[in-house]
C-alpha positions as CSV (number, residue, x, y, z in Angstrom):
1,M,8.6,-51.6,-50.8
2,A,5.9,-49.8,-52.6
3,F,3.6,-47.3,-50.9
4,T,1.1,-44.6,-51.7
5,L,0.8,-41.5,-49.5
6,V,-2.3,-39.4,-49.9
7,T,-2.5,-36.1,-48.0
8,N,-4.3,-32.9,-48.7
9,G,-5.1,-34.0,-52.2
10,L,-1.5,-34.8,-53.0
11,T,-0.7,-38.4,-54.1
12,I,2.9,-39.5,-53.7
13,K,3.7,-43.0,-55.1
14,N,6.7,-45.2,-54.6
15,G,7.3,-48.4,-56.5
16,L,9.0,-50.0,-59.5
17,A,9.6,-47.6,-62.4
18,G,6.9,-47.9,-65.0
19,G,6.4,-45.7,-68.0
20,G,7.9,-42.3,-68.5
21,Q,4.7,-40.6,-67.4
22,D,4.8,-42.4,-64.0
23,Q,8.4,-41.4,-63.5
24,R,7.7,-37.8,-64.2
25,E,4.8,-37.8,-61.8
26,M,7.0,-39.5,-59.2
27,A,9.7,-36.9,-59.7
28,E,7.3,-34.1,-59.4
29,A,5.7,-35.5,-56.3
30,S,9.1,-36.1,-54.7
31,A,10.2,-32.6,-55.5
32,L,7.0,-31.2,-53.9
33,L,7.6,-33.3,-50.8
34,D,11.2,-32.2,-50.6
35,A,10.2,-28.6,-50.9
36,L,7.6,-29.1,-48.2
37,L,10.1,-30.8,-45.8
38,A,12.8,-28.2,-46.5
39,N,10.7,-25.1,-46.0
40,C,7.7,-25.8,-43.8
41,L,8.0,-24.1,-40.4
42,D,5.9,-26.8,-38.7
43,Y,7.5,-30.1,-37.7
44,I,6.7,-32.9,-40.3
45,Y,7.8,-36.5,-39.8
46,F,7.4,-40.1,-40.9
47,K,8.0,-43.0,-38.6
48,D,8.1,-46.8,-39.1
49,R,6.1,-49.3,-37.1
50,Q,8.6,-49.1,-34.2
51,S,8.1,-45.3,-34.1
52,R,11.6,-44.7,-35.5
53,F,12.1,-41.5,-37.6
54,V,12.3,-42.3,-41.3
55,R,12.0,-38.9,-42.8
56,Y,11.3,-35.4,-41.3
57,S,11.3,-31.7,-42.1
58,R,14.4,-29.5,-41.7
59,S,12.5,-27.5,-39.0
60,L,12.3,-30.6,-36.8
61,G,16.1,-31.1,-37.1
62,E,16.6,-27.5,-36.2
63,H,14.2,-27.9,-33.3
64,F,16.5,-30.5,-31.8
65,D,19.6,-28.5,-32.7
66,L,21.0,-31.3,-34.9
67,A,24.4,-30.6,-36.4
68,D,23.8,-33.5,-38.8
69,P,20.6,-33.2,-40.8
70,E,20.5,-37.0,-41.0
71,G,21.1,-37.4,-37.3
72,L,17.5,-38.1,-36.4
73,K,17.0,-41.1,-38.7
74,G,16.5,-44.4,-36.9
75,K,16.0,-42.7,-33.6
76,T,12.8,-42.4,-31.5
77,D,11.3,-39.9,-29.2
78,F,13.0,-41.6,-26.3
79,D,16.3,-40.3,-27.7
80,C,15.0,-36.7,-27.8
81,Y,12.6,-36.3,-24.9
82,V,12.3,-37.3,-21.3
83,E,10.5,-40.7,-20.6
84,E,7.1,-39.2,-19.7
85,R,6.8,-37.3,-23.0
86,A,8.3,-40.0,-25.2
87,R,6.2,-42.7,-23.7
88,A,3.0,-40.8,-24.4
89,A,3.9,-40.1,-28.0
90,Y,5.0,-43.8,-28.5
91,E,1.7,-45.1,-27.2
92,D,-0.3,-42.7,-29.4
93,E,1.5,-43.9,-32.5
94,Q,1.2,-47.5,-31.6
95,R,-2.6,-47.0,-31.1
96,I,-2.8,-45.4,-34.6
97,I,-0.9,-48.4,-36.1
98,R,-3.3,-50.9,-34.3
99,T,-6.5,-49.1,-35.1
100,G,-5.9,-46.9,-38.1
101,E,-7.6,-44.0,-36.3
102,P,-5.8,-40.7,-36.6
103,L,-4.9,-38.3,-33.8
104,I,-6.2,-34.8,-34.6
105,G,-5.1,-31.5,-32.9
106,K,-3.7,-32.8,-29.6
107,L,-1.9,-30.3,-27.4
108,E,1.3,-31.9,-26.2
109,K,3.8,-30.7,-23.6
110,G,7.3,-31.8,-24.4
111,T,10.3,-31.8,-22.1
112,R,13.4,-32.3,-24.1
113,A,16.4,-34.3,-23.0
114,D,18.3,-31.0,-22.5
115,G,15.6,-29.9,-20.0
116,R,13.8,-27.3,-22.2
117,T,10.0,-27.5,-22.2
118,T,8.0,-26.8,-25.4
119,W,4.4,-27.1,-26.4
120,V,3.1,-28.4,-29.8
121,L,-0.3,-28.9,-31.4
122,T,0.0,-32.3,-33.1
123,T,-1.9,-34.3,-35.8
124,K,-0.8,-37.9,-36.5
125,M,-2.1,-40.2,-39.3
126,P,-1.5,-43.9,-40.3
127,W,1.1,-44.3,-43.0
128,R,-0.1,-47.0,-45.5
129,D,1.6,-48.7,-48.4
130,A,0.2,-49.2,-51.9
131,G,-1.8,-52.2,-50.7
132,G,-3.4,-50.2,-47.8
133,N,-1.3,-51.8,-45.1
134,I,-0.2,-49.6,-42.2
135,I,3.6,-49.4,-42.3
136,G,4.0,-46.6,-39.8
137,T,2.8,-43.1,-38.9
138,F,3.3,-39.6,-40.2
139,G,2.3,-36.3,-38.6
140,I,2.7,-32.6,-38.3
141,S,3.3,-30.6,-35.1
142,K,2.9,-26.8,-34.7
143,D,5.1,-25.2,-32.1
144,V,2.8,-23.1,-29.8
145,T,5.3,-22.6,-27.0
146,A,5.2,-18.8,-27.2
147,L,1.4,-18.9,-27.2
148,K,1.3,-21.1,-24.1
149,E,3.8,-18.9,-22.3
150,A,1.8,-15.8,-23.2
151,E,-1.3,-17.5,-21.9
152,A,0.5,-18.4,-18.6
153,E,1.7,-14.8,-18.2
154,L,-1.7,-13.5,-19.0
155,A,-3.2,-15.9,-16.5
156,Q,-0.7,-14.7,-13.9
157,T,-1.4,-11.0,-14.7
158,S,-5.1,-11.7,-14.5
159,S,-4.6,-13.5,-11.2
160,L,-2.6,-10.5,-9.8
161,L,-5.4,-8.2,-10.9
162,E,-8.0,-10.4,-9.3
163,M,-5.9,-10.6,-6.1
164,M,-5.6,-6.8,-6.1
165,L,-9.3,-6.3,-6.6
166,E,-10.0,-8.9,-3.8
167,H,-7.5,-7.7,-1.2
168,S,-6.6,-4.1,-1.8
169,P,-7.8,-1.8,1.0
170,D,-8.5,0.9,-1.6
171,C,-11.7,1.2,-3.7
172,I,-10.7,0.3,-7.3
173,Y,-13.3,0.5,-10.1
174,F,-13.8,0.5,-13.9
175,K,-16.7,2.4,-15.4
176,D,-18.1,2.7,-19.0
177,R,-18.9,5.9,-20.8
178,Q,-22.2,6.2,-19.0
179,S,-20.3,6.0,-15.6
180,R,-21.8,2.5,-14.9
181,F,-19.7,0.2,-12.9
182,L,-18.2,-2.7,-14.9
183,R,-15.7,-4.0,-12.4
184,C,-14.8,-3.0,-8.8
185,S,-12.8,-4.2,-5.8
186,R,-14.2,-5.9,-2.8
187,A,-13.1,-2.9,-0.7
188,L,-15.5,-0.8,-2.7
189,A,-18.4,-3.2,-2.2
190,Q,-17.7,-3.2,1.6
191,H,-17.4,0.6,1.6
192,V,-20.9,1.1,0.2
193,H,-22.3,-1.9,2.1
194,A,-23.0,-3.9,-1.1
195,S,-23.3,-7.7,-0.8
196,D,-20.4,-8.4,-3.2
197,P,-18.5,-6.6,-6.0
198,G,-20.7,-8.2,-8.7
199,S,-23.8,-6.6,-7.3
200,L,-22.5,-3.2,-8.3
201,E,-22.1,-4.1,-12.0
202,G,-24.3,-1.9,-14.2
203,K,-25.1,0.5,-11.4
204,T,-23.9,4.2,-11.1
205,D,-23.0,6.4,-8.2
206,F,-26.6,7.7,-8.2
207,D,-27.7,4.2,-6.9
208,I,-25.4,4.2,-3.9
209,F,-24.8,7.9,-3.0
210,L,-26.9,11.0,-2.6
211,E,-27.3,13.5,-5.4
212,E,-24.7,15.8,-3.9
213,H,-21.8,13.4,-4.3
214,A,-23.1,11.3,-7.2
215,R,-23.6,14.4,-9.4
216,A,-20.1,15.7,-8.7
217,A,-18.5,12.3,-9.4
218,F,-20.5,11.9,-12.7
219,E,-19.5,15.3,-13.9
220,D,-15.8,14.6,-13.1
221,E,-15.9,11.4,-15.1
222,Q,-17.7,12.9,-18.1
223,K,-15.1,15.6,-18.2
224,I,-12.3,13.0,-18.2
225,I,-14.1,11.2,-21.1
226,Q,-14.4,14.5,-23.0
227,T,-10.9,15.8,-22.4
228,G,-8.8,12.8,-21.6
229,R,-7.3,14.6,-18.6
230,P,-7.1,12.6,-15.3
231,I,-8.0,13.7,-11.8
232,I,-5.2,13.0,-9.3
233,S,-5.6,12.8,-5.5
234,K,-8.8,14.8,-5.2
235,P,-10.4,14.9,-1.7
236,E,-14.1,14.0,-2.0
237,K,-16.9,14.2,0.6
238,E,-19.1,11.1,0.0
239,T,-22.8,11.2,1.2
240,H,-24.2,7.7,1.2
241,S,-27.8,6.9,0.6
242,D,-28.0,5.3,4.0
243,G,-27.1,8.6,5.7
244,R,-23.4,8.0,6.2
245,T,-20.7,10.6,5.3
246,T,-17.2,9.5,4.4
247,W,-14.2,11.1,2.8
248,A,-11.9,9.7,0.1
249,L,-8.8,10.7,-1.7
250,T,-9.6,9.9,-5.3
251,T,-7.6,9.4,-8.6
252,K,-9.5,8.8,-11.8
253,L,-8.1,8.3,-15.3
254,P,-9.4,7.8,-18.9
255,W,-9.9,4.1,-19.9
256,R,-8.7,3.6,-23.5
257,D,-9.1,0.7,-25.9
258,K,-6.2,-0.7,-28.0
259,D,-6.8,2.1,-30.6
260,G,-6.6,4.8,-28.0
261,N,-10.3,5.6,-27.9
262,I,-11.7,6.4,-24.5
263,V,-14.2,3.8,-23.6
264,G,-14.8,4.8,-20.0
265,T,-12.9,5.7,-16.8
266,F,-11.1,3.8,-14.0
267,G,-9.7,4.9,-10.7
268,S,-9.1,4.3,-7.0
269,S,-10.2,6.0,-3.9
270,K,-8.5,5.8,-0.5
271,D,-10.7,6.2,2.6
272,I,-9.4,9.2,4.6
273,T,-12.5,9.5,6.8
274,A,-10.4,8.9,9.9
275,I,-8.1,11.7,9.0
276,K,-11.0,14.1,8.4
277,D,-12.5,13.1,11.7
278,A,-9.2,13.8,13.4
279,E,-9.1,17.2,11.9
280,T,-12.7,17.9,13.0
281,K,-11.8,16.7,16.5
282,I,-8.8,19.0,16.6
283,E,-10.9,21.9,15.4
284,E,-13.4,21.1,18.2
285,M,-10.6,21.0,20.7
286,H,-9.6,24.5,19.6
287,R,-13.2,25.6,19.8
288,Q,-13.5,24.3,23.4
289,L,-10.2,26.1,24.3
290,L,-11.5,29.4,23.0
291,E,-14.8,28.9,24.7
292,T,-13.1,28.1,28.0
293,S,-11.1,31.3,27.6
294,R,-14.2,33.3,26.9
295,L,-16.0,31.9,29.9
296,A,-13.0,32.6,32.1
297,G,-12.9,36.1,30.9
298,M,-9.2,36.2,30.2
299,A,-7.2,35.4,27.0
300,E,-4.2,34.1,29.0
301,V,-6.2,31.0,30.0
302,A,-6.6,29.9,26.4
303,T,-2.9,30.8,25.7
304,A,-1.8,28.7,28.6
305,V,-4.0,25.7,27.7
306,L,-2.9,25.8,24.1
307,H,0.7,25.7,25.3
308,N,0.0,22.7,27.5
309,V,-1.4,20.7,24.6
310,G,1.0,22.2,22.1
311,N,3.3,19.2,22.1
312,V,0.4,16.8,21.6
313,L,-1.1,19.0,18.8
314,N,2.3,19.0,17.1
315,S,2.3,15.2,17.1
316,V,-1.3,15.2,15.8
317,N,-0.4,17.6,13.0
318,V,2.7,15.6,12.1
319,S,0.7,12.4,12.0
320,A,-2.0,14.0,9.8
321,A,0.7,15.5,7.5
322,L,2.5,12.1,7.3
323,M,-0.7,10.3,6.4
324,T,-1.7,12.9,3.8
325,E,1.8,12.8,2.3
326,Q,1.7,9.0,2.2
327,L,-1.7,9.2,0.4
328,R,-0.4,11.7,-2.1
329,K,2.6,9.5,-2.8
330,S,0.6,6.3,-3.0
331,K,1.5,3.7,-5.6
332,V,-2.1,3.6,-6.7
333,T,-1.2,6.0,-9.6
334,Q,1.4,3.4,-10.7
335,L,-1.3,0.8,-10.6
336,A,-3.4,3.0,-12.9
337,K,-0.5,3.3,-15.3
338,A,-0.2,-0.5,-15.4
339,T,-3.9,-1.0,-15.9
340,T,-3.7,1.6,-18.7
341,L,-1.0,-0.5,-20.4
342,I,-3.2,-3.7,-20.1
343,C,-6.2,-1.9,-21.6
344,E,-4.1,-0.4,-24.4
345,H,-2.9,-3.8,-25.4
346,A,-6.1,-5.7,-24.8
347,G,-6.1,-6.9,-28.4
348,D,-2.5,-8.2,-28.5
349,L,-1.9,-8.9,-24.8
350,G,-0.1,-12.1,-25.4
351,S,2.4,-10.6,-27.7
352,F,2.8,-7.5,-25.5
353,L,3.5,-9.6,-22.4
354,T,6.1,-11.7,-24.2
355,A,7.7,-9.5,-26.7
356,D,7.5,-5.9,-25.4
357,P,10.1,-4.9,-22.8
358,K,7.4,-3.1,-20.8
359,G,5.0,-6.0,-21.0
360,R,7.5,-8.5,-19.7
361,K,8.0,-6.4,-16.6
362,L,4.3,-6.0,-15.9
363,P,3.5,-9.2,-13.9
364,V,6.4,-8.6,-11.5
365,F,5.5,-4.9,-11.3
366,L,1.9,-5.7,-10.3
367,S,3.2,-8.1,-7.6
368,E,5.4,-5.4,-6.2
369,V,2.6,-2.8,-6.2
370,T,0.4,-5.2,-4.2
371,K,3.1,-5.5,-1.5
372,V,3.7,-1.7,-1.5
373,L,-0.1,-1.1,-1.0
374,G,-0.2,-3.5,1.8
375,A,2.8,-1.7,3.5
376,E,1.0,1.6,3.0
377,R,-2.1,0.3,4.7
378,D,-0.1,-1.0,7.7
379,A,1.8,2.3,8.0
380,L,-1.4,4.4,7.9
381,L,-3.1,2.1,10.6
382,E,-0.1,2.5,12.9
383,E,0.0,6.3,12.4
384,M,-3.8,6.5,13.0
385,A,-3.4,4.6,16.3
386,Q,-0.9,7.2,17.5
387,L,-3.2,10.0,16.3
388,N,-6.2,8.7,18.3
389,G,-4.0,8.4,21.4
390,N,-2.9,12.0,21.1
391,I,-6.4,13.3,20.6
392,N,-7.7,11.4,23.6
393,H,-4.9,12.9,25.7
394,I,-5.9,16.4,24.5
395,K,-9.5,15.7,25.6
396,D,-8.3,14.7,29.0
397,V,-6.2,17.9,29.4
398,V,-9.0,20.1,28.2
399,A,-11.5,18.4,30.7
400,M,-9.1,19.0,33.6
401,Q,-8.3,22.5,32.5
402,E,-12.0,23.4,32.4
403,S,-12.3,22.4,36.0
404,Y,-9.7,25.0,36.8
405,A,-11.0,27.8,34.6
406,R,-12.0,30.9,36.7
407,V,-12.5,34.5,36.1
408,S,-9.1,36.3,36.4
409,G,-8.1,37.2,39.9
410,V,-10.3,34.7,41.7
411,T,-8.4,32.7,44.3
412,D,-9.2,29.4,46.1
413,R,-7.9,27.7,49.2
414,V,-6.2,24.5,48.0
415,R,-3.9,21.8,49.3
416,V,-0.5,22.1,47.6
417,A,-0.2,18.3,47.3
418,D,-3.6,18.2,45.4
419,L,-2.4,21.0,43.1
420,V,0.8,19.1,42.3
421,E,-1.0,15.8,41.7
422,D,-3.3,17.5,39.2
423,G,-0.2,18.7,37.4
424,L,1.2,15.2,37.3
425,R,-2.1,13.8,36.0
426,M,-2.2,16.3,33.2
427,N,1.3,15.1,32.2
428,A,0.6,11.4,32.6
429,S,0.9,10.5,29.0
430,V,4.2,12.4,28.6
431,L,5.6,10.6,31.7
432,A,4.5,7.3,30.4
433,E,5.7,7.9,26.8
434,H,9.2,8.7,28.0
435,D,9.2,6.1,30.7
436,V,10.0,8.7,33.4
437,Q,9.7,7.7,37.1
438,V,8.2,10.2,39.5
439,D,9.6,10.5,43.1
440,R,7.2,12.4,45.4
441,Q,8.6,14.1,48.5
442,Y,5.7,16.0,50.2
443,D,5.7,17.8,53.6
444,S,2.3,16.7,54.9
445,S,2.4,19.3,57.7
446,L,2.0,22.3,55.4
447,P,-1.3,24.2,55.7
448,T,-3.6,25.0,52.7
449,I,-2.8,28.1,50.7
450,I,-4.9,30.7,49.0
451,V,-3.9,31.1,45.4
452,D,-5.2,31.5,41.8
453,K,-5.0,27.7,41.3
454,H,-5.5,28.0,37.6
455,K,-2.3,30.0,37.0
456,A,-0.4,27.9,39.5
457,L,-1.4,24.7,37.7
458,Q,-0.3,26.1,34.4
459,I,3.2,26.8,35.8
460,L,3.5,23.3,37.3
461,V,2.2,21.6,34.1
462,N,4.9,23.3,32.1
463,L,7.7,22.6,34.6
464,I,6.8,18.8,34.7
465,R,6.6,18.6,31.0
466,N,9.9,20.3,30.5
467,A,11.5,18.0,33.0
468,C,10.2,14.9,31.1
469,H,11.7,16.2,27.8
470,A,15.0,17.0,29.5
471,C,15.2,13.4,30.8
472,E,14.5,12.0,27.4
473,E,17.1,14.1,25.7
474,S,19.8,13.1,28.2
475,G,19.8,9.5,27.1
476,Q,19.8,8.3,30.7
477,K,18.8,4.7,31.1
478,E,16.8,5.6,34.3
479,K,14.8,8.8,33.8
480,R,13.6,10.4,37.0
481,V,11.7,13.5,38.1
482,T,11.4,14.4,41.7
483,V,8.6,16.7,42.9
484,R,9.3,18.1,46.4
485,I,7.0,20.2,48.6
486,A,8.5,22.1,51.5
487,G,7.7,25.3,53.5
488,G,9.1,27.9,55.8
489,N,9.3,31.6,56.3
490,G,5.8,32.2,55.2
491,V,6.2,30.5,51.8
492,V,5.8,27.1,50.2
493,R,8.3,25.8,47.7
494,I,7.4,23.3,45.0
495,E,10.6,21.9,43.4
496,V,10.6,20.0,40.1
497,V,14.0,18.2,39.8
498,D,15.1,16.2,36.8
499,N,18.2,14.1,36.0
500,G,18.2,15.4,32.4
501,I,20.5,17.3,30.1
502,G,21.0,20.2,32.5
503,I,21.5,23.9,31.7
504,P,24.7,25.7,31.0
505,Q,25.5,28.4,33.5
506,E,25.4,31.2,30.9
507,N,21.8,30.3,30.1
508,L,20.5,30.4,33.6
509,T,20.2,34.2,33.3
510,R,18.4,34.0,30.0
511,I,16.1,31.0,30.4
512,F,13.0,33.0,31.4
513,N,13.3,35.4,28.4
514,H,10.4,35.1,26.0
515,D,12.6,34.1,23.0
516,F,14.7,31.5,24.8
517,A,14.0,27.8,24.4
518,R,15.8,24.8,25.9
519,R,14.8,22.7,23.0
520,K,15.2,23.6,19.3
521,D,11.6,22.7,18.5
522,R,10.1,25.1,21.1
523,Q,9.3,28.8,20.8
524,G,10.4,29.9,24.3
525,F,7.1,31.1,25.7
526,G,6.5,28.4,28.4
527,L,9.1,29.5,31.0
528,H,8.6,33.2,30.2
529,S,4.8,33.0,30.7
530,G,5.4,30.8,33.8
531,A,7.7,33.4,35.4
532,L,5.1,36.2,34.6
533,A,2.2,34.1,36.0
534,A,4.3,33.3,39.2
535,K,4.8,37.1,39.7
536,E,1.1,37.8,39.1
537,I,0.1,35.4,42.0
538,G,2.7,36.9,44.3
539,G,5.3,34.1,43.8
540,L,8.6,33.5,42.2
541,L,10.0,31.0,39.7
542,I,13.7,30.1,40.0
543,A,16.0,27.8,38.0
544,H,19.2,26.0,39.1
545,S,21.5,23.5,37.4
546,G,25.0,22.2,37.9
547,G,25.6,22.4,34.1
548,P,25.3,20.2,31.1
549,G,24.4,16.6,32.1
550,A,23.8,17.5,35.7
551,G,20.0,17.9,35.5
552,A,18.0,20.9,36.6
553,T,15.8,22.2,39.4
554,F,12.9,24.6,39.0
555,T,11.3,26.0,42.1
556,L,7.9,27.6,42.3
557,Q,7.7,29.7,45.4
558,L,4.3,30.7,46.6
559,P,3.1,32.7,49.6
560,L,1.0,31.0,52.3
561,Q,-1.2,34.0,52.3
562,P,-1.7,36.2,49.2
563,S,-0.4,39.8,49.4
564,S,-2.7,42.7,48.9
565,N,-1.2,43.6,45.5
566,S,-0.8,40.0,44.1
């Protein structure tokens, strides 16, 4: 069979030997074709009208891991690929044979018989003999598998970044050298009451904040651009153009191009307004306590009240410290590092994500950071709920305490049962928190007494609170505090009985000392000040316990009528 193949200006003839010149041309053409098939990295192949391989490049044989270089001759794509891929290629080639129309630059996904998936960019042409008759097809396919995988990973990375910008609770943003927004998260748009993230593009902080905050933020960013030094976890007061004031914990870093040049800044801000509000409320509580003390004319009032709310304030401080620590350790800085890597390799991102060890880990890392940020948000919301609950309890205690504030030495006629009930109400949250049941045993026949009810209440509040903690520490399934009111011999006795951890006998003589504490996290002032206050109002504070595990009884004994020197 004689044929002529013309491709890229190269004419290859096959036919009966003619003169010497023809033979030399044929030998030269054959040598060129052999060199091409032996050395070309792309896959070159010739197929007959039944789409069977007639001749092909060495690279194609290596692609199919052929031990025998001639092993592909006479086979079809059905011997090398799964049905779907082979059928598509066969139909393309048969259409070329029927119509003579070539197939140019078709992207093909090929699943080999061994299960491996590859991608090639294919061009196929009709193969004609010397008479112009189509006797088959020939083509060339360029392996673009690495490129497609890089594109897929890039798409995944881009998707992760988009998901983070869409769902992260933090305000994430990218700015150019003039501090204009180029990209930002939905959380930022919501934070500044913008319609959507896109509406902020091209704007600056001066468009959404007052001069006070906008100027400070602009100067920080320009300093980063000039020095390349980042700002990490800086608390910022944000004054919005609509009059709102918020607080944020901000991290900003230099944004560099692939050559290391700083082209702007990027960062993230975590809203800590609730924490700042809580701190303000705590400060206000302290101010109210000091004001109450001043109005009452005695420093011990403020001291007693502060002790009453001390446990709750400790919880508030712990919550605030935990949230601040969580914010400082936030994985946002890790996100910044990942974004820096993406920016640094913007020009060769595909190669970086496929060839570089750090790049291959980046998609998984971004996914994990997204999960961690979600967990951080849930933990902060849970801690904030506890913080608000504690602050509300402090407000209730202060309100009730203010109703008892009097100038030192002023006494009132009160019902003992009312006094005890107020003490229980001031400890309501502690009783509920530790699931402590209260058993009331009141002698209703007792008359009213004249007493400095402010000091008496402080003693009872401390006794009831201590009883709750003793029950909690005991590990008892049923925690119970019994409050008993009885009288006789010119006195009234208020007993607070718990089924808690009890008191060793050797401690019963030390328990009212100023430096003794039943619990390791207390300073030992409560019972000491209670004993002093009881003495000041003409009464007595007594402790009794059967020992460790046997619970304890504290008795406040008050006179029915105040003595002349009380």
